[in-house]
FIKOLZA-1660 file (N, C-alpha, C; in steps of 0.1 Angstrom, whole numbers, plus 5000, padded with zeros to 4 digits):
% residues 260
   i   px   py   pz ch aa at
   1 4519 5764 4685  A  M  N
   1 4520 5749 4681  A  M CA
   1 4530 5746 4669  A  M  C
   2 4538 5732 4672  A  K  N
   2 4548 5730 4664  A  K CA
   2 4542 5721 4652  A  K  C
   3 4547 5722 4642  A  P  N
   3 4542 5713 4631  A  P CA
   3 4541 5699 4634  A  P  C
   4 4530 5691 4626  A  N  N
   4 4530 5679 4628  A  N CA
   4 4541 5670 4621  A  N  C
   5 4550 5677 4613  A  G  N
   5 4562 5671 4605  A  G CA
   5 4572 5669 4615  A  G  C
   6 4573 5680 4624  A  W  N
   6 4583 5682 4634  A  W CA
   6 4582 5671 4644  A  W  C
   7 4570 5667 4648  A  T  N
   7 4565 5657 4659  A  T CA
   7 4569 5642 4654  A  T  C
   8 4566 5640 4641  A  A  N
   8 4568 5628 4635  A  A CA
   8 4584 5627 4636  A  A  C
   9 4591 5637 4631  A  T  N
   9 4605 5636 4630  A  T CA
   9 4612 5632 4642  A  T  C
  10 4607 5640 4653  A  S  N
  10 4613 5639 4665  A  S CA
  10 4611 5624 4672  A  S  C
  11 4599 5620 4669  A  S  N
  11 4595 5605 4676  A  S CA
  11 4604 5597 4667  A  S  C
  12 4606 5597 4656  A  L  N
  12 4615 5589 4649  A  L CA
  12 4630 5589 4653  A  L  C
  13 4637 5601 4656  A  T  N
  13 4649 5604 4660  A  T CA
  13 4650 5597 4674  A  T  C
  14 4640 5599 4683  A  M  N
  14 4641 5593 4697  A  M CA
  14 4643 5579 4697  A  M  C
  15 4633 5572 4687  A  S  N
  15 4633 5560 4686  A  S CA
  15 4647 5554 4684  A  S  C
  16 4652 5559 4673  A  K  N
  16 4665 5554 4669  A  K CA
  16 4676 5555 4679  A  K  C
  17 4675 5568 4686  A  F  N
  17 4682 5570 4698  A  F CA
  17 4684 5557 4709  A  F  C
  18 4670 5554 4713  A  F  N
  18 4671 5544 4724  A  F CA
  18 4675 5532 4719  A  F  C
  19 4670 5530 4706  A  T  N
  19 4674 5516 4699  A  T CA
  19 4689 5515 4697  A  T  C
  20 4694 5525 4694  A  S  N
  20 4710 5526 4695  A  S CA
  20 4718 5523 4708  A  S  C
  21 4712 5531 4720  A  R  N
  21 4717 5528 4732  A  R CA
  21 4717 5513 4736  A  R  C
  22 4704 5507 4734  A  S  N
  22 4703 5493 4738  A  S CA
  22 4712 5483 4730  A  S  C
  23 4715 5487 4717  A  F  N
  23 4722 5479 4710  A  F CA
  23 4738 5480 4714  A  F  C
  24 4740 5493 4717  A  I  N
  24 4755 5494 4723  A  I CA
  24 4755 5488 4736  A  I  C
  25 4746 5489 4745  A  G  N
  25 4747 5484 4758  A  G CA
  25 4750 5468 4756  A  G  C
  26 4741 5462 4749  A  I  N
  26 4741 5446 4746  A  I CA
  26 4754 5443 4741  A  I  C
  27 4761 5452 4730  A  T  N
  27 4773 5449 4726  A  T CA
  27 4785 5449 4734  A  T  C
  28 4784 5459 4745  A  L  N
  28 4793 5461 4752  A  L CA
  28 4794 5450 4762  A  L  C
  29 4783 5446 4767  A  F  N
  29 4782 5436 4778  A  F CA
  29 4787 5422 4772  A  F  C
  30 4783 5421 4758  A  G  N
  30 4789 5408 4751  A  G CA
  30 4805 5407 4751  A  G  C
  31 4809 5421 4748  A  L  N
  31 4824 5422 4746  A  L CA
  31 4831 5420 4759  A  L  C
  32 4825 5423 4769  A  G  N
  32 4829 5422 4784  A  G CA
  32 4829 5408 4788  A  G  C
  33 4820 5403 4786  A  Y  N
  33 4818 5388 4789  A  Y CA
  33 4829 5378 4781  A  Y  C
  34 4829 5381 4769  A  L  N
  34 4841 5375 4761  A  L CA
  34 4856 5377 4764  A  L  C
  35 4859 5390 4769  A  I  N
  35 4871 5393 4774  A  I CA
  35 4874 5387 4788  A  I  C
  36 4864 5386 4796  A  A  N
  36 4864 5377 4806  A  A CA
  36 4868 5364 4806  A  A  C
  37 4861 5358 4796  A  W  N
  37 4865 5346 4794  A  W CA
  37 4878 5341 4788  A  W  C
  38 4882 5350 4779  A  L  N
  38 4894 5350 4774  A  L CA
  38 4906 5350 4785  A  L  C
  39 4905 5361 4794  A  T  N
  39 4915 5362 4804  A  T CA
  39 4915 5351 4814  A  T  C
  40 4904 5343 4815  A  L  N
  40 4906 5331 4825  A  L CA
  40 4919 5323 4822  A  L  C
  41 4924 5318 4833  A  T  N
  41 4937 5308 4834  A  T CA
  41 4930 5296 4827  A  T  C
  42 4939 5286 4821  A  P  N
  42 4936 5273 4816  A  P CA
  42 4929 5264 4829  A  P  C
  43 4936 5266 4840  A  D  N
  43 4931 5259 4853  A  D CA
  43 4917 5264 4855  A  D  C
  44 4914 5277 4855  A  S  N
  44 4901 5281 4859  A  S CA
  44 4892 5276 4850  A  S  C
  45 4894 5275 4837  A  R  N
  45 4884 5271 4827  A  R CA
  45 4882 5256 4830  A  R  C
  46 4893 5248 4834  A  E  N
  46 4892 5234 4837  A  E CA
  46 4883 5232 4847  A  E  C
  47 4884 5240 4859  A  V  N
  47 4876 5236 4871  A  V CA
  47 4863 5239 4866  A  V  C
  48 4858 5250 4859  A  S  N
  48 4845 5255 4854  A  S CA
  48 4840 5242 4845  A  S  C
  49 4848 5237 4837  A  D  N
  49 4842 5226 4828  A  D CA
  49 4842 5213 4836  A  D  C
  50 4849 5212 4847  A  S  N
  50 4847 5200 4856  A  S CA
  50 4836 5199 4864  A  S  C
  51 4833 5213 4869  A  T  N
  51 4820 5215 4877  A  T CA
  51 4808 5212 4865  A  T  C
  52 4808 5217 4857  A  S  N
  52 4799 5214 4846  A  S CA
  52 4795 5200 4843  A  S  C
  53 4807 5192 4842  A  S  N
  53 4806 5178 4840  A  S CA
  53 4800 5172 4851  A  S  C
  54 4802 5177 4862  A  Q  N
  54 4797 5168 4873  A  Q CA
  54 4785 5171 4875  A  Q  C
  55 4779 5184 4873  A  K  N
  55 4763 5185 4872  A  K CA
  55 4756 5177 4863  A  K  C
  56 4763 5175 4850  A  E  N
  56 4755 5167 4842  A  E CA
  56 4755 5155 4844  A  E  C
  57 4767 5149 4851  A  S  N
  57 4766 5135 4854  A  S CA
  57 4757 5130 4865  A  S  C
  58 4751 5140 4872  A  R  N
  58 4741 5137 4881  A  R CA
  58 4727 5136 4876  A  R  C
  59 4727 5140 4864  A  S  N
  59 4713 5139 4858  A  S CA
  59 4715 5128 4845  A  S  C
  60 4726 5126 4840  A  D  N
  60 4730 5117 4830  A  D CA
  60 4738 5106 4832  A  D  C
  61 4733 5095 4836  A  P  N
  61 4742 5082 4836  A  P CA
  61 4754 5081 4829  A  P  C
  62 4750 5084 4816  A  S  N
  62 4761 5081 4807  A  S CA
  62 4775 5090 4808  A  S  C
  63 4772 5101 4817  A  A  N
  63 4786 5109 4818  A  A CA
  63 4795 5099 4825  A  A  C
  64 4788 5093 4837  A  V  N
  64 4799 5085 4844  A  V CA
  64 4806 5075 4834  A  V  C
  65 4800 5070 4826  A  H  N
  65 4806 5060 4816  A  H CA
  65 4817 5067 4808  A  H  C
  66 4814 5078 4804  A  L  N
  66 4824 5087 4796  A  L CA
  66 4835 5091 4804  A  L  C
  67 4834 5093 4816  A  W  N
  67 4847 5097 4824  A  W CA
  67 4855 5086 4826  A  W  C
  68 4847 5071 4828  A  S  N
  68 4856 5060 4832  A  S CA
  68 4862 5057 4818  A  S  C
  69 4858 5059 4807  A  S  N
  69 4865 5054 4795  A  S CA
  69 4877 5062 4792  A  S  C
  70 4879 5073 4799  A  R  N
  70 4892 5079 4797  A  R CA
  70 4905 5072 4801  A  R  C
  71 4903 5063 4808  A  S  N
  71 4916 5054 4813  A  S CA
  71 4911 5041 4809  A  S  C
  72 4911 5036 4795  A  P  N
  72 4910 5022 4794  A  P CA
  72 4920 5013 4798  A  P  C
  73 4914 5002 4802  A  G  N
  73 4922 4991 4807  A  G CA
  73 4927 4992 4821  A  G  C
  74 4924 5003 4828  A  T  N
  74 4925 5007 4843  A  T CA
  74 4913 5004 4851  A  T  C
  75 4910 4995 4859  A  S  N
  75 4900 4994 4866  A  S CA
  75 4898 5005 4877  A  S  C
  76 4888 5006 4883  A  Q  N
  76 4886 5016 4894  A  Q CA
  76 4893 5010 4905  A  Q  C
  77 4893 4998 4910  A  S  N
  77 4900 4994 4921  A  S CA
  77 4915 4997 4919  A  S  C
  78 4921 4996 4906  A  E  N
  78 4934 5002 4904  A  E CA
  78 4938 5014 4905  A  E  C
  79 4930 5023 4900  A  R  N
  79 4931 5037 4902  A  R CA
  79 4930 5039 4915  A  R  C
  80 4922 5035 4925  A  R  N
  80 4921 5038 4941  A  R CA
  80 4934 5032 4947  A  R  C
  81 4940 5022 4942  A  R  N
  81 4952 5015 4946  A  R CA
  81 4964 5026 4944  A  R  C
  82 4963 5030 4932  A  V  N
  82 4975 5040 4928  A  V CA
  82 4974 5053 4937  A  V  C
  83 4960 5058 4939  A  E  N
  83 4958 5070 4946  A  E CA
  83 4966 5069 4960  A  E  C
  84 4960 5053 4968  A  L  N
  84 4965 5051 4980  A  L CA
  84 4979 5053 4982  A  L  C
  85 4985 5046 4972  A  A  N
  85 5001 5045 4973  A  A CA
  85 5008 5059 4971  A  A  C
  86 5001 5068 4964  A  E  N
  86 5007 5082 4962  A  E CA
  86 5005 5090 4976  A  E  C
  87 4992 5087 4983  A  N  N
  87 4988 5093 4996  A  N CA
  87 4997 5089 5006  A  N  C
  88 5004 5076 5006  A  W  N
  88 5011 5072 5017  A  W CA
  88 5025 5080 5015  A  W  C
  89 5029 5083 5003  A  E  N
  89 5043 5090 5001  A  E CA
  89 5040 5104 5008  A  E  C
  90 5031 5111 5012  A  N  N
  90 5028 5122 5018  A  N CA
  90 5021 5122 5031  A  N  C
  91 5021 5110 5035  A  A  N
  91 5013 5107 5049  A  A CA
  91 5019 5113 5060  A  A  C
  92 5012 5119 5072  A  D  N
  92 5015 5122 5084  A  D CA
  92 5018 5107 5094  A  D  C
  93 5029 5103 5094  A  M  N
  93 5032 5089 5098  A  M CA
  93 5030 5090 5114  A  M  C
  94 5029 5100 5123  A  D  N
  94 5027 5100 5137  A  D CA
  94 5011 5095 5138  A  D  C
  95 5002 5099 5128  A  L  N
  95 4989 5097 5131  A  L CA
  95 4985 5082 5129  A  L  C
  96 4995 5075 5123  A  I  N
  96 4988 5062 5117  A  I CA
  96 4995 5050 5127  A  I  C
  97 5006 5054 5134  A  I  N
  97 5014 5043 5140  A  I CA
  97 5003 5036 5151  A  I  C
  98 4995 5040 5156  A  G  N
  98 4987 5033 5165  A  G CA
  98 4979 5022 5158  A  G  C
  99 4975 5025 5145  A  K  N
  99 4969 5014 5139  A  K CA
  99 4974 5000 5133  A  K  C
 100 4987 5002 5137  A  M  N
 100 4994 4989 5130  A  M CA
 100 4995 4977 5138  A  M  C
 101 4994 4977 5150  A  D  N
 101 4995 4966 5160  A  D CA
 101 4987 4952 5156  A  D  C
 102 4974 4956 5150  A  S  N
 102 4964 4945 5149  A  S CA
 102 4969 4939 5133  A  S  C
 103 4975 4945 5125  A  I  N
 103 4977 4940 5113  A  I CA
 103 4987 4930 5111  A  I  C
 104 4982 4917 5107  A  K  N
 104 4991 4904 5106  A  K CA
 104 5002 4905 5092  A  K  C
 105 5012 4902 5093  A  T  N
 105 5022 4903 5082  A  T CA
 105 5020 4892 5072  A  T  C
 106 5019 4878 5075  A  F  N
 106 5017 4869 5067  A  F CA
 106 5002 4865 5067  A  F  C
 107 4997 4857 5058  A  E  N
 107 4984 4852 5057  A  E CA
 107 4979 4844 5068  A  E  C
 108 4990 4833 5068  A  S  N
 108 4987 4824 5079  A  S CA
 108 4998 4824 5090  A  S  C
 109 5004 4835 5093  A  N  N
 109 5015 4837 5104  A  N CA
 109 5025 4830 5100  A  N  C
 110 5030 4825 5088  A  T  N
 110 5042 4820 5085  A  T CA
 110 5046 4825 5072  A  T  C
 111 5059 4826 5069  A  Y  N
 111 5064 4832 5056  A  Y CA
 111 5060 4826 5046  A  Y  C
 112 5059 4812 5046  A  D  N
 112 5056 4807 5033  A  D CA
 112 5040 4807 5028  A  D  C
 113 5034 4814 5035  A  T  N
 113 5018 4817 5031  A  T CA
 113 5019 4831 5024  A  T  C
 114 5027 4839 5021  A  G  N
 114 5027 4849 5017  A  G CA
 114 5023 4863 5025  A  G  C
 115 5023 4873 5021  A  L  N
 115 5018 4886 5028  A  L CA
 115 5003 4885 5031  A  L  C
 116 4999 4891 5042  A  S  N
 116 4984 4890 5042  A  S CA
 116 4977 4899 5034  A  S  C
 117 4965 4896 5029  A  Q  N
 117 4957 4905 5021  A  Q CA
 117 4952 4917 5029  A  Q  C
 118 4953 4918 5042  A  E  N
 118 4951 4929 5051  A  E CA
 118 4962 4939 5052  A  E  C
 119 4975 4932 5051  A  L  N
 119 4986 4940 5049  A  L CA
 119 4987 4949 5036  A  L  C
 120 4984 4939 5026  A  C  N
 120 4983 4947 5012  A  C CA
 120 4975 4956 5010  A  C  C
 121 4962 4954 5016  A  D  N
 121 4952 4962 5015  A  D CA
 121 4957 4977 5022  A  D  C
 122 4962 4975 5034  A  Y  N
 122 4966 4986 5041  A  Y CA
 122 4977 4995 5036  A  Y  C
 123 4986 4991 5029  A  L  N
 123 4997 4998 5023  A  L CA
 123 4996 4999 5007  A  L  C
 124 4984 4995 5003  A  A  N
 124 4982 4996 4989  A  A CA
 124 4992 4990 4982  A  A  C
 125 4995 4978 4984  A  I  N
 125 5003 4970 4978  A  I CA
 125 4999 4963 4968  A  I  C
 126 5006 4965 4953  A  S  N
 126 5000 4959 4941  A  S CA
 126 5005 4944 4942  A  S  C
 127 4999 4938 4931  A  R  N
 127 5004 4924 4929  A  R CA
 127 5016 4922 4925  A  R  C
 128 5023 4930 4917  A  S  N
 128 5036 4929 4914  A  S CA
 128 5046 4933 4924  A  S  C
 129 5041 4942 4932  A  E  N
 129 5049 4946 4944  A  E CA
 129 5049 4936 4955  A  E  C
 130 5038 4929 4957  A  N  N
 130 5037 4917 4966  A  N CA
 130 5046 4904 4962  A  N  C
 131 5047 4904 4948  A  A  N
 131 5053 4892 4941  A  A CA
 131 5069 4896 4944  A  A  C
 132 5074 4908 4942  A  A  N
 132 5087 4913 4944  A  A CA
 132 5092 4911 4959  A  A  C
 133 5083 4914 4969  A  I  N
 133 5088 4912 4983  A  I CA
 133 5086 4898 4987  A  I  C
 134 5076 4889 4982  A  D  N
 134 5076 4876 4985  A  D CA
 134 5088 4869 4980  A  D  C
 135 5094 4871 4967  A  E  N
 135 5105 4867 4962  A  E CA
 135 5117 4868 4970  A  E  C
 136 5118 4882 4975  A  A  N
 136 5129 4887 4982  A  A CA
 136 5130 4879 4997  A  A  C
 137 5117 4876 5003  A  I  N
 137 5114 4870 5016  A  I CA
 137 5121 4855 5013  A  I  C
 138 5117 4848 5004  A  Q  N
 138 5118 4833 5001  A  Q CA
 138 5133 4833 4999  A  Q  C
 139 5140 4842 4992  A  S  N
 139 5154 4841 4990  A  S CA
 139 5161 4843 5004  A  S  C
 140 5157 4853 5011  A  T  N
 140 5163 4855 5024  A  T CA
 140 5163 4842 5033  A  T  C
 141 5149 4837 5033  A  V  N
 141 5149 4823 5041  A  V CA
 141 5160 4813 5038  A  V  C
 142 5159 4811 5024  A  K  N
 142 5171 4800 5020  A  K CA
 142 5184 4805 5025  A  K  C
 143 5187 4817 5022  A  Q  N
 143 5201 4819 5025  A  Q CA
 143 5204 4818 5042  A  Q  C
 144 5194 4822 5051  A  L  N
 144 5195 4821 5064  A  L CA
 144 5194 4806 5068  A  L  C
 145 5187 4799 5063  A  Q  N
 145 5186 4783 5065  A  Q CA
 145 5199 4775 5063  A  Q  C
 146 5206 4779 5052  A  Q  N
 146 5219 4773 5049  A  Q CA
 146 5228 4777 5060  A  Q  C
 147 5231 4789 5066  A  I  N
 147 5238 4793 5076  A  I CA
 147 5233 4786 5089  A  I  C
 148 5221 4783 5091  A  Q  N
 148 5216 4781 5104  A  Q CA
 148 5220 4766 5106  A  Q  C
 149 5221 4757 5095  A  I  N
 149 5223 4743 5093  A  I CA
 149 5237 4742 5097  A  I  C
 150 5245 4751 5090  A  S  N
 150 5263 4750 5093  A  S CA
 150 5265 4755 5108  A  S  C
 151 5255 4760 5114  A  S  N
 151 5258 4768 5127  A  S CA
 151 5252 4761 5141  A  S  C
 152 5245 4748 5137  A  I  N
 152 5237 4743 5148  A  I CA
 152 5244 4732 5154  A  I  C
 153 5241 4730 5167  A  E  N
 153 5245 4719 5175  A  E CA
 153 5233 4712 5180  A  E  C
 154 5231 4697 5179  A  T  N
 154 5220 4691 5182  A  T CA
 154 5223 4681 5196  A  T  C
 155 5215 4682 5204  A  T  N
 155 5215 4674 5217  A  T CA
 155 5202 4665 5217  A  T  C
 156 5205 4650 5218  A  Q  N
 156 5192 4642 5220  A  Q CA
 156 5190 4639 5235  A  Q  C
 157 5182 4647 5243  A  V  N
 157 5180 4646 5257  A  V CA
 157 5174 4632 5261  A  V  C
 158 5163 4629 5254  A  D  N
 158 5159 4614 5256  A  D CA
 158 5150 4611 5244  A  D  C
 159 5144 4600 5246  A  D  N
 159 5135 4596 5236  A  D CA
 159 5126 4606 5229  A  D  C
 160 5120 4613 5237  A  T  N
 160 5110 4624 5230  A  T CA
 160 5115 4639 5232  A  T  C
 161 5126 4640 5236  A  T  N
 161 5131 4655 5236  A  T CA
 161 5143 4657 5229  A  T  C
 162 5146 4668 5219  A  S  N
 162 5157 4671 5212  A  S CA
 162 5159 4685 5215  A  S  C
 163 5172 4690 5217  A  K  N
 163 5176 4704 5218  A  K CA
 163 5185 4707 5205  A  K  C
 164 5183 4721 5202  A  F  N
 164 5191 4725 5192  A  F CA
 164 5197 4740 5195  A  F  C
 165 5208 4743 5195  A  L  N
 165 5217 4753 5195  A  L CA
 165 5221 4761 5183  A  L  C
 166 5215 4771 5179  A  I  N
 166 5220 4778 5168  A  I CA
 166 5229 4788 5171  A  I  C
 167 5241 4789 5166  A  K  N
 167 5250 4797 5173  A  K CA
 167 5250 4811 5163  A  K  C
 168 5251 4822 5169  A  K  N
 168 5249 4835 5163  A  K CA
 168 5258 4838 5151  A  K  C
 169 5255 4846 5140  A  F  N
 169 5262 4848 5129  A  F CA
 169 5256 4862 5124  A  F  C
 170 5260 4872 5134  A  P  N
 170 5255 4886 5133  A  P CA
 170 5259 4893 5120  A  P  C
 171 5272 4891 5115  A  D  N
 171 5278 4896 5103  A  D CA
 171 5270 4892 5091  A  D  C
 172 5269 4878 5089  A  Q  N
 172 5263 4874 5076  A  Q CA
 172 5250 4876 5076  A  Q  C
 173 5241 4875 5088  A  G  N
 173 5227 4877 5090  A  G CA
 173 5224 4892 5088  A  G  C
 174 5231 4902 5092  A  G  N
 174 5232 4917 5090  A  G CA
 174 5230 4918 5075  A  G  C
 175 5241 4913 5068  A  C  N
 175 5241 4916 5054  A  C CA
 175 5228 4912 5046  A  C  C
 176 5224 4900 5050  A  I  N
 176 5212 4894 5045  A  I CA
 176 5200 4903 5047  A  I  C
 177 5199 4908 5060  A  K  N
 177 5188 4916 5065  A  K CA
 177 5187 4927 5057  A  K  C
 178 5199 4934 5057  A  E  N
 178 5199 4950 5049  A  E CA
 178 5196 4946 5034  A  E  C
 179 5199 4936 5028  A  S  N
 179 5196 4933 5014  A  S CA
 179 5180 4932 5013  A  S  C
 180 5175 4925 5020  A  L  N
 180 5158 4925 5023  A  L CA
 180 5152 4937 5025  A  L  C
 181 5158 4946 5033  A  Q  N
 181 5153 4957 5036  A  Q CA
 181 5154 4969 5024  A  Q  C
 182 5166 4967 5018  A  E  N
 182 5167 4975 5005  A  E CA
 182 5157 4971 4993  A  E  C
 183 5155 4960 4991  A  T  N
 183 5145 4956 4982  A  T CA
 183 5130 4960 4987  A  T  C
 184 5126 4959 4999  A  I  N
 184 5114 4965 5003  A  I CA
 184 5112 4979 5000  A  I  C
 185 5123 4987 5004  A  R  N
 185 5124 5002 5002  A  R CA
 185 5123 5005 4986  A  R  C
 186 5130 4997 4978  A  E  N
 186 5131 5001 4963  A  E CA
 186 5115 4997 4958  A  E  C
 187 5108 4987 4965  A  T  N
 187 5096 4984 4957  A  T CA
 187 5085 4991 4964  A  T  C
 188 5085 4997 4977  A  L  N
 188 5074 5003 4984  A  L CA
 188 5077 5019 4986  A  L  C
 189 5089 5023 4985  A  G  N
 189 5091 5036 4987  A  G CA
 189 5095 5038 5002  A  G  C
 190 5099 5050 5007  A  E  N
 190 5105 5054 5020  A  E CA
 190 5093 5052 5030  A  E  C
 191 5083 5058 5028  A  N  N
 191 5069 5058 5037  A  N CA
 191 5066 5044 5040  A  N  C
 192 5060 5039 5028  A  R  N
 192 5055 5024 5030  A  R CA
 192 5063 5015 5034  A  R  C
 193 5076 5015 5031  A  S  N
 193 5084 5005 5035  A  S CA
 193 5087 5008 5051  A  S  C
 194 5088 5019 5057  A  F  N
 194 5088 5023 5070  A  F CA
 194 5077 5016 5078  A  F  C
 195 5065 5019 5071  A  I  N
 195 5053 5012 5078  A  I CA
 195 5053 4998 5078  A  I  C
 196 5059 4993 5067  A  F  N
 196 5059 4978 5065  A  F CA
 196 5070 4971 5076  A  F  C
 197 5081 4977 5077  A  S  N
 197 5090 4973 5089  A  S CA
 197 5083 4972 5101  A  S  C
 198 5076 4983 5105  A  K  N
 198 5070 4985 5119  A  K CA
 198 5059 4973 5120  A  K  C
 199 5052 4971 5110  A  I  N
 199 5043 4959 5111  A  I CA
 199 5048 4947 5110  A  I  C
 200 5058 4945 5103  A  A  N
 200 5064 4928 5100  A  A CA
 200 5074 4927 5109  A  A  C
 201 5081 4937 5116  A  R  N
 201 5094 4934 5125  A  R CA
 201 5094 4921 5134  A  R  C
 202 5084 4919 5141  A  D  N
 202 5080 4908 5150  A  D CA
 202 5082 4897 5142  A  D  C
 203 5073 4895 5133  A  S  N
 203 5069 4885 5124  A  S CA
 203 5082 4880 5116  A  S  C
 204 5088 4890 5110  A  M  N
 204 5100 4887 5101  A  M CA
 204 5112 4882 5113  A  M  C
 205 5115 4888 5125  A  D  N
 205 5125 4883 5132  A  D CA
 205 5121 4869 5139  A  D  C
 206 5108 4867 5139  A  G  N
 206 5104 4852 5145  A  G CA
 206 5107 4843 5134  A  G  C
 207 5103 4844 5121  A  A  N
 207 5104 4836 5109  A  A CA
 207 5120 4835 5106  A  A  C
 208 5127 4843 5108  A  F  N
 208 5142 4843 5104  A  F CA
 208 5150 4843 5117  A  F  C
 209 5143 4838 5126  A  L  N
 209 5153 4837 5139  A  L CA
 209 5160 4848 5144  A  L  C
 210 5157 4861 5140  A  N  N
 210 5163 4872 5145  A  N CA
 210 5176 4875 5137  A  N  C
 211 5176 4870 5124  A  F  N
 211 5189 4872 5114  A  F CA
 211 5201 4867 5121  A  F  C
 212 5202 4859 5131  A  G  N
 212 5213 4854 5135  A  G CA
 212 5221 4864 5145  A  G  C
 213 5213 4873 5149  A  E  N
 213 5218 4884 5159  A  E CA
 213 5221 4877 5172  A  E  C
 214 5214 4866 5177  A  N  N
 214 5217 4860 5189  A  N CA
 214 5216 4845 5188  A  N  C
 215 5221 4839 5197  A  E  N
 215 5221 4825 5198  A  E CA
 215 5205 4820 5200  A  E  C
 216 5201 4809 5194  A  V  N
 216 5187 4804 5194  A  V CA
 216 5189 4791 5200  A  V  C
 217 5181 4791 5209  A  N  N
 217 5178 4776 5217  A  N CA
 217 5164 4770 5215  A  N  C
 218 5166 4758 5209  A  I  N
 218 5151 4753 5204  A  I CA
 218 5150 4738 5214  A  I  C
 219 5137 4737 5217  A  T  N
 219 5137 4723 5224  A  T CA
 219 5124 4718 5219  A  T  C
 220 5123 4707 5214  A  M  N
 220 5112 4701 5209  A  M CA
 220 5109 4686 5216  A  M  C
 221 5097 4685 5220  A  K  N
 221 5092 4674 5226  A  K CA
 221 5081 4667 5220  A  K  C
 222 5082 4655 5218  A  T  N
 222 5072 4647 5211  A  T CA
 222 5062 4639 5220  A  T  C
 223 5048 4643 5218  A  K  N
 223 5038 4640 5227  A  K CA
 223 5029 4631 5219  A  K  C
 224 5021 4621 5225  A  G  N
 224 5010 4613 5220  A  G CA
 224 5016 4598 5216  A  G  C
 225 5006 4592 5210  A  S  N
 225 5010 4578 5207  A  S CA
 225 5016 4578 5191  A  S  C
 226 5023 4567 5187  A  P  N
 226 5028 4568 5174  A  P CA
 226 5018 4570 5163  A  P  C
 227 5020 4577 5154  A  G  N
 227 5009 4578 5142  A  G CA
 227 5000 4590 5147  A  G  C
 228 5001 4594 5159  A  A  N
 228 4993 4606 5164  A  A CA
 228 5001 4617 5171  A  A  C
 229 5013 4617 5167  A  E  N
 229 5023 4624 5175  A  E CA
 229 5020 4639 5173  A  E  C
 230 5021 4648 5184  A  R  N
 230 5022 4661 5185  A  R CA
 230 5035 4667 5189  A  R  C
 231 5039 4679 5185  A  Y  N
 231 5052 4683 5187  A  Y CA
 231 5051 4697 5197  A  Y  C
 232 5057 4696 5207  A  E  N
 232 5056 4710 5216  A  E CA
 232 5070 4717 5214  A  E  C
 233 5070 4727 5210  A  T  N
 233 5083 4735 5208  A  T CA
 233 5084 4747 5214  A  T  C
 234 5095 4749 5219  A  I  N
 234 5098 4763 5228  A  I CA
 234 5112 4767 5219  A  I  C
 235 5110 4779 5214  A  I  N
 235 5120 4788 5208  A  I CA
 235 5125 4799 5217  A  I  C
 236 5137 4798 5221  A  S  N
 236 5143 4810 5228  A  S CA
 236 5154 4817 5221  A  S  C
 237 5151 4830 5219  A  N  N
 237 5158 4838 5207  A  N CA
 237 5162 4852 5217  A  N  C
 238 5174 4853 5224  A  G  N
 238 5176 4866 5229  A  G CA
 238 5168 4866 5243  A  G  C
 239 5162 4877 5244  A  T  N
 239 5154 4878 5256  A  T CA
 239 5141 4872 5255  A  T  C
 240 5136 4869 5243  A  S  N
 240 5122 4864 5241  A  S CA
 240 5120 4850 5237  A  S  C
 241 5109 4844 5241  A  S  N
 241 5108 4830 5237  A  S CA
 241 5093 4826 5234  A  S  C
 242 5089 4817 5227  A  R  N
 242 5077 4813 5224  A  R CA
 242 5073 4797 5225  A  R  C
 243 5061 4794 5229  A  L  N
 243 5058 4780 5230  A  L CA
 243 5046 4778 5221  A  L  C
 244 5048 4767 5213  A  F  N
 244 5037 4764 5207  A  F CA
 244 5035 4749 5201  A  F  C
 245 5023 4744 5198  A  E  N
 245 5023 4728 5197  A  E CA
 245 5018 4727 5180  A  E  C
 246 5023 4717 5175  A  T  N
 246 5020 4713 5160  A  T CA
 246 5017 4700 5159  A  T  C
 247 5011 4696 5147  A  E  N
 247 5009 4679 5145  A  E CA
 247 5021 4673 5140  A  E  C
 248 5030 4682 5134  A  G  N
 248 5042 4676 5131  A  G CA
 248 5054 4687 5132  A  G  C
 249 5065 4683 5129  A  V  N
 249 5076 4692 5130  A  V CA
 249 5072 4707 5123  A  V  C
 250 5075 4718 5132  A  P  N
 250 5070 4728 5127  A  P CA
 250 5077 4734 5112  A  P  C
 251 5072 4736 5103  A  P  N
 251 5075 4738 5089  A  P CA
 251 5087 4747 5090  A  P  C
 252 5089 4759 5097  A  D  N
 252 5100 4767 5099  A  D CA
 252 5114 4760 5102  A  D  C
 253 5112 4751 5111  A  L  N
 253 5124 4743 5118  A  L CA
 253 5126 4728 5110  A  L  C
 254 5119 4727 5100  A  L  N
 254 5124 4712 5092  A  L CA
 254 5138 4713 5085  A  L  C
 255 5141 4723 5082  A  H  N
 255 5156 4722 5076  A  H CA
 255 5165 4718 5088  A  H  C
 256 5165 4720 5097  A  L  N
 256 5173 4719 5110  A  L CA
 256 5174 4703 5111  A  L  C
 257 5167 4694 5107  A  L  N
 257 5165 4681 5108  A  L CA
 257 5172 4674 5095  A  L  C
 258 5177 4682 5087  A  Q  N
 258 5182 4675 5075  A  Q CA
 258 5194 4670 5077  A  Q  C
 259 5199 4660 5071  A  E  N
 259 5213 4655 5072  A  E CA
 259 5224 4661 5062  A  E  C
 260 5234 4664 5069  A  E  N
 260 5243 4673 5063  A  E CA
 260 5250 4660 5052  A  E  C
% end
């Protein structure tokens, strides 16, 4: 038999041995975790922190408030608009061409009513961008109308029918058109201005009488009794023509009746 003193000493030694191994294991695990965390890239930490924030926001409504407060003075709708505008710069244009036919250019189909809200929403056009484009359109209209007035021939067919012939002015009209297009490109960028031109082409050509590229024939007939007249107007421009009725002279053609 071994002495009791040896047994006690052995037990104490074994206890210290296992305690030391546990301590070393815990220490090594802690050091490994610290090294792993320190070697993470900043992006990885950011993703981890973002994930944690998202989890917290699901259970803590105040987390949403804290996130929104990072951009003081910027509304959620404005952030969304900016995001859409950036997405347009990287959009696959072929996939969205077919969606454009139903979008109207002007709010009430005439240039003096401004761009439609539908078009502004579709292309993420801001108020300042809208104002810049509208100002350019109004300036374009004034320039074209001055040339149209100086290029017009008027014929009175009878008491109720008048005809107008606007001679073509392709060089002057082309310069004016290019200036407008350049303003739109500078305002919206390449991709959005491309889509804008596709959507607005017919409306623009109609409102601006095709920028003087072709002769324009206009026939206006007065119908109805005095005080309740209606005007039937036919506009032929190149190979296209349109017929419409209004309660007065069409606003787009009022300048043609001005005396020189």
